[in-house]
N, C-alpha and C positions, 0 to 999 in steps of 0.2 A: 197861552194859546187862545185865539179868538175863535169860538164856535158859533155858527149862525144856523139856526134851525130853519126848516122849510116854512114854518108858520111865521117866523120873523121876516123872512124874505117876502112872503105873500102879503104881509101886513104893511110893507113899505108903501107910502102914498102913490108913487109912480107905478108900482106893480098893481096896486088895487085898481088904479085907473084903467090899466090895460090888461087886466086879468083875463077877461073873455078872449081877447085877441091872442094872448099867450097860450091859453088852453087850446084854442082852435089850431094854432100853429103846431103845438105839440102833437095833437091828434093827427094832423096832416102828415107830419114827418113819420109818425109811427105807422100810419096806413101805408105810406110809400115804402117803408122798410119791410112791411109784412107782405106786400104784393110784388116786390121786385128783388132781383138778385144782381148785385154788382160786385165784381172781384177785380183786384189789381195785384199782379204778382211781380216780384223783383227777385233776381237771383241772389243767393247768399253763398259765401264760401263756407266750406265745412268747418273751418276754424271759428266761424262766427256763430255757429249753432250751439245752443246750450247742451252741455255734456250729457244730460239725462236722455234727451231725445236722440242725439247722435249715437250714443252707445246702444240704445234699443234697436235702431235701424241697422247699424253696422254688425251687430250680433246676429240679426236675422239674415243678412245678405253679406256674409264675410268675404265672398269671392267676387262680389260685384264691384266693378270700377265705374259704374254708371249711375251712382246715387247723386241726384240733383236736389239741392235744397232751395226753397223759396220762402220769402217773406210775403204773406198774403194779407191784403187789406180788403175788408168787406163791410157791409152795413151793420154787422154785429160786432165788429172790432178787428183784431189782428190775430194771425196764427202763423205757425211755422209748418211747412209741409215738405216731406221727402217724396220724390218720385223716382221709381225704379222700374226699368224695363227688364222683364225676366220671362223667358219662355214664351215670347210673343204676347205677353200681357203687361199691362202697366199697373203697378201698385202706387197708390197715393196714401201716405200715412201722415195724419194731421195731429199736431200738438198745440197746446196753448203756449204762451211765451215763457212759461215756467218749466216746460218740458213734460207736462201731463198729457198722456195720450187721449185724443178726442175720438178718432175713428180711423178705420182702414177701408179704403175703397179699391176695388179691383175691376178692371174693364171686362165686359162680357159681350158676347154676341147674342142677339135676340133668341136664336134657336137653341142656345145653351140654357135658357131659362126653362123651368118646369112648364109643362103643357098648360096647366091651369093658370099659372102666372101669365104666360103669353096671352091666353084668351082674355083674362081680366083686363090686362093692359090694353089689348087691342080694342076691346069693347069700350073702354073709357075714351080712347082717342077717337074712335068712330062716332061716338055719341056727342063729343064736345067740339070737334073740328070738321070743317068741310074737307080739308086735305091736311095731311101731316107727313113729316119725314123725320124719322129718328136719326140723330147724328151721333150720339154716344150713350152707352149704357154702362153703369157701374153698380156692382153689388157693394153695399155698404154694411160693415160690421161695427157694432158698438158694444163694448163690454170691457171686462177686466183685461189688462195688458197681457197676462199670461194666457188667457183664453184666445185672444186675437193672435198671439204668437203661434198657438197650436193650429189655428185656422189657416194662417199663412203657410205654415209648414205642412198643411194637409194631414194633420194628426187628428185622431179621434178625441173628442171632448164631450163630457156629459154636463158641463157647467153651462149656465144660462148666458145668452148673448142675444143681441137684437140684429135682425137682418132686414135691410131695406133695399130698394132699387131706386137709383137716381138716374133719370133719363133726360138728356138734353135733346130738344127737337125743334123743328120749325113747324108752325101751325097756322093755317088760314081759317079765319072766322069772320064772317060778315065782310068779306073781301079784303080784310087786313091780314097781312102776313107778318108774323112776329117770331122771335126766338124765345123759347121757354125752357124751364127746368121743372120737371115733376118728380115728386117723391111718392113711392108706393111701398106698402108694407110687404111682409114676406109672402103673402098670398096674392100679391098683385093688386090689392085694393088701394085706390087713390087716396093720398093723404093731403097733399098740397101742390100747388103750381105757382111758380113765380116767373114773371117776365124778366128775361136777361137784358140788362142795361149795358150798352156798349159805349154810349156817348158820355160827355162830361156830366158827372153826377151833380155838379152845382146847378146845372140847368133843370135837373129833375126836381130838386128840393126848393130852389128859389125862383 
């Protein structure tokens, strides 16, 4: 088996000649990834989903006939996602391609959030944008699969998990109107914002 190390690659004459350009391109691509969100979803048949993920979701929603599976491509890679409409809410349960649970998201209305969370989020938007309109709010849970199962079933748990709020919105700043997604912690403190990219990603990178 032929193994080539990074040092061997960078010591090649043609790489040495263009090393600075390659580093600049690498940095540009990583900045683009950090500042933007791009997702492309395609439907999957239940039979195409890895058994570990399918079993987890079907055990949570045994009576649901509306489990929809998606193959999702984004700037970080690919994932598998189940979407379920239950009691006028939408659950999104995301796995990696091996069936390991990544997170659970549940749609929320703004007034369903805690008062202090509402105020902190409102303060952020008012300070950062001339105008804004919230389009979708999801509470995001990250933790052990058994803990997230309890949360979905609205059972008490004393085990640790992470709560965040993911908000899609349109915002106007300096006369430019764009679509964004912001992430807030469990107290409503802003963590990050990414611009949502809807056009061809190749135009963005190249």
